[in-house]
C-alpha positions, 0 to 999 in steps of 0.5 A: 909751616915756615917757608924756607925758599929753596928756589928763586925769590920770584914774586907776583903781587908781592907774593912768592910765586912758588913755595917749594917746601909746600910744593905750592904754586901761586895762582892768584889772589882775592881783591876787592872784598873786605873779608877776603882782600889780599888773600893769596891763592896757592895750588898745592900739588900734593893735595890737588887743591887751591888753598887761600890764606895769608902770607905773612912773615915769609909764611903761607897760612891757609885759611880757606879752600876752593870747592872743586870736582876735579883735582886737575890743576887747571880745573882748580884755577877755573873754580877759583876764577869764578868764585863768589869773590873778585879774584886776580890770576897770576901769570901761572893762573892766567896760563892754566885758565887758558889750558883749561879752555884748550883742554875743553875746546881742542883735542888736547888732553888737559896735561898736554894743554897745561904744557902747551899753555905754559910753554907756547902761550905764556912763555915759561921755560922748560924747567920752569914749566916742569916746576909749576906742573910738578913733572919732569922736564922730559915729561913737559917735552913729551906733552908739548910735542904731542900737543903740537902734533894734535893741533897740527892734525886739527889744523890740517883737518880744518884746511881740508874741510874748508878746501873740500867745502869749496870743491863741493860747492863748485858748479863743475863738481856738481854736474851730475852728467859728468859724474855719471859719465866718468863712473860709467866709463871705467874699462878696468872691470870686465863682466865674467862670461 
């Protein structure tokens, strides 16, 4: 399929960052390998695959795919990054690899992690993030807002646990006589006769 760009001509590694006609996003390339050196790696939205191939004469010619268990964009990028060949990730690929880690190590869903990593960590714009993820800009906003809320809640929990740990180790807090006196001194409850 011949590439006829319908979006910006932005490039990385001398390759177009997006192939709109193929619904593809550049996630990296293979380096330092005789057989695969210089091959481009694009995530193809309609397939949920990373295809690796040559980009010649404004045309991407897929030759290989990365085996993966998940169609999730960040999981596919992770599989590409740990392939048996040396790889170099694009700016999108790096952000999506970070999103994969966010999704595994935080309370964020992977979709929220994608939006958060691209917008907040990698600095992509709202519309650009929507194009990369193949979702609407309003969906980017929703995922980003929920991600920020979850991360703020997690941060508050960490602060509470740290504060609680300090209180629980305070010698005055552990004074059992003071605790038992306080628990027995309630006058709000009276026995029934």
